[in-house]
C-alpha positions in Angstrom: 46.7 -10.8 43.1 46.4 -10.0 39.4 49.9 -8.8 38.5 51.0 -7.3 35.2 54.6 -7.2 34.2 54.9 -4.2 31.8 57.6 -2.5 29.9 58.4 -1.6 26.3 60.3 -3.4 23.6 63.2 -5.6 24.8 62.7 -4.7 28.4 62.5 -8.4 29.5 58.8 -8.8 30.2 58.5 -12.3 28.8 61.6 -13.7 30.6 60.7 -12.0 33.8 57.1 -13.3 33.8 58.3 -16.8 33.0 60.8 -16.8 35.9 58.2 -15.4 38.3 55.7 -18.1 37.3 58.1 -20.8 38.3 59.7 -19.0 41.2 56.4 -18.0 42.9 54.2 -20.9 41.7 51.7 -18.6 39.9 49.8 -19.1 36.6 51.0 -16.9 33.8 49.1 -15.4 31.0 50.0 -13.7 27.7 48.7 -12.9 24.2 50.3 -14.1 21.0 53.0 -11.9 19.7 52.5 -9.7 16.5 54.8 -12.1 14.7 52.5 -15.0 15.5 49.3 -13.1 14.5 50.8 -11.6 11.4 50.4 -14.6 9.0 46.7 -14.8 9.5 46.1 -11.0 9.7 48.3 -10.0 6.7 49.4 -13.1 4.8 52.7 -12.7 3.0 53.7 -9.4 4.7 56.1 -8.5 7.3 55.2 -5.9 10.0 57.0 -3.1 8.1 54.6 -3.6 5.2 51.4 -3.6 7.1 48.8 -0.9 6.7 47.2 1.0 9.5 44.0 -1.2 9.1 46.0 -4.4 9.4 47.7 -3.1 12.5 44.4 -2.3 14.0 43.2 -5.8 13.3 46.3 -7.3 15.1 45.9 -4.9 18.0 42.3 -5.9 18.6 43.2 -9.6 18.3 45.9 -9.3 21.0 43.5 -7.4 23.3 40.8 -10.1 22.8 43.2 -12.8 23.6 44.3 -11.1 26.8 40.7 -10.6 28.0 39.9 -14.3 27.6 43.1 -15.5 29.3 42.9 -13.0 32.2 39.2 -13.9 32.8 40.1 -17.6 32.8 42.9 -17.3 35.4 41.4 -14.6 37.7 41.7 -13.8 40.5 45.4 -14.9 40.6 47.8 -14.6 37.7 51.0 -13.0 36.3 50.5 -11.4 32.9 53.2 -10.8 30.3 52.1 -7.2 29.4 48.6 -5.8 29.3 46.2 -4.3 26.9 47.6 -0.8 27.5 50.6 -1.9 25.5 48.4 -2.6 22.5 47.0 0.9 22.7 50.5 2.4 23.0 51.7 0.2 20.2 49.3 2.0 17.9 49.3 5.4 19.5 53.0 6.1 19.3 52.8 5.4 15.6 50.9 8.6 15.2 54.2 10.4 16.0 56.7 8.1 14.4 54.7 6.6 11.5 53.0 3.4 10.7 56.4 1.9 10.2 58.6 3.5 12.9 61.7 1.9 11.5 61.4 4.4 8.6 61.7 7.4 11.0 64.9 6.4 12.8 66.5 9.7 11.6 64.0 11.8 13.5 65.4 14.0 16.3 63.7 14.4 19.7 60.6 16.6 19.4 60.2 15.8 15.7 57.4 13.7 14.1 56.4 12.4 10.8 54.1 14.3 8.4 50.4 14.0 9.4 48.6 12.2 6.6 44.9 11.4 6.3 45.8 7.8 7.1 47.6 8.8 10.3 44.7 11.2 11.3 42.2 8.3 11.0 44.5 5.9 12.7 44.9 8.3 15.6 41.1 8.7 16.0 40.6 4.9 16.0 43.4 4.4 18.6 41.9 7.1 20.8 38.6 5.2 21.0 40.2 1.8 21.4 42.3 3.3 24.2 39.1 4.1 26.2 38.1 0.5 26.0 41.5 -0.9 26.8 41.9 1.4 29.8 38.6 0.4 31.2 39.5 -3.2 30.9 42.9 -2.8 32.5 41.5 -0.7 35.4 39.0 -3.5 36.2 41.4 -6.5 35.6 44.6 -5.7 37.4 45.6 -5.0 41.0 49.2 -4.1 40.6 51.9 -3.6 37.9 55.6 -4.1 37.9 57.2 -1.9 35.2 60.6 -2.9 33.8 62.8 0.1 32.7 64.6 0.3 29.4 67.9 -1.2 30.5 68.5 -3.6 27.7 69.4 -2.8 24.0 66.6 -3.2 21.4 66.5 -6.6 19.8 66.8 -6.2 16.1 64.7 -9.1 15.0 62.6 -7.5 12.4 59.5 -7.7 14.5 60.1 -4.6 16.8 60.3 -0.9 16.0 64.1 -0.4 16.0 63.8 3.1 17.1 64.9 4.4 20.6 62.7 7.5 20.4 59.7 5.2 19.8 60.6 3.0 22.7 61.2 6.0 25.1 57.8 7.5 24.1 56.1 4.2 24.6 57.6 3.9 28.1 56.5 7.4 29.1 53.0 6.9 27.8 52.6 3.6 29.6 53.6 5.1 33.0 51.3 8.1 32.4 48.4 5.7 31.8 49.1 4.0 35.2 49.0 7.4 36.9 45.8 8.4 35.0 44.0 5.2 36.0 45.4 5.3 39.6 46.8 1.8 39.3 49.7 1.2 41.7 53.0 0.2 40.0 56.6 -0.4 41.0 59.6 0.2 38.7 61.9 -2.8 39.1 65.3 -3.2 37.3 68.4 -5.2 37.7 69.3 -8.8 36.8 66.6 -11.3 36.3 67.4 -12.8 39.8 67.2 -9.3 41.4 63.9 -8.6 39.7 62.3 -11.9 40.8 63.4 -11.5 44.4 62.2 -7.9 44.6 58.9 -8.6 43.1 58.3 -11.5 45.5 58.9 -9.1 48.3 56.5 -6.5 46.8 53.6 -8.9 46.5 54.5 -10.8 49.7 54.7 -14.2 48.3 57.2 -16.9 49.3 59.2 -18.7 46.5 58.3 -22.3 45.8 61.7 -23.2 44.3 65.2 -21.7 44.1 65.8 -18.8 41.9 68.4 -20.7 39.9 66.0 -23.5 39.1 63.3 -21.0 38.2 65.7 -19.2 35.8 66.8 -22.5 34.2 63.2 -23.6 33.6 62.2 -20.2 32.3 65.2 -20.1 29.9 64.3 -23.4 28.4 60.8 -22.1 27.8 62.0 -18.8 26.4 64.4 -20.6 24.0 61.5 -22.6 22.7 59.4 -19.5 22.2 62.2 -17.8 20.2 62.4 -20.9 18.0 
């Protein structure tokens, strides 16, 4: 079973995948976060300062890392996200701008002005999307999608823009439908999520949910540090 845990910003993908790895005894894979890639891709900048070309570089790096890790762990793994999210990370910026935090004042249905940079960026993301979709179609058996139940974390590394997050969520689910990849929407507490996902994939836990959550929380705290 090649299982992807998907969702948009602050949906709980990382914590959920960490808990599941312990709870079900399954290997877990991920890619480095943008904040980890940023120093080598755009030294001295924060994400809000990155150009479209620098964002494309980081998007491709994340995709490459996912491909390598998924290949190494196949045919059984839990993945924190998938390459569709790299495509969406870029594609939604065509509507809300290279720096979505600058378009927080937009109302539903509005978009930023279409510049030559955005037009080129859109074309590149369209072609990358074809590659990413083919990879995901061939590399995953099932997805569990986490709804936007939690508030956005304002940590300077995520687009603090609810319209951006909602658009990303809708585009991700539309991609699952387009690719005919089965997916389940699972919400609730971390314990409720883990137990329901275990039932969906038909795998028995290898430890108590409380122990799994404790171990995952210790790992998560270290990741944040």
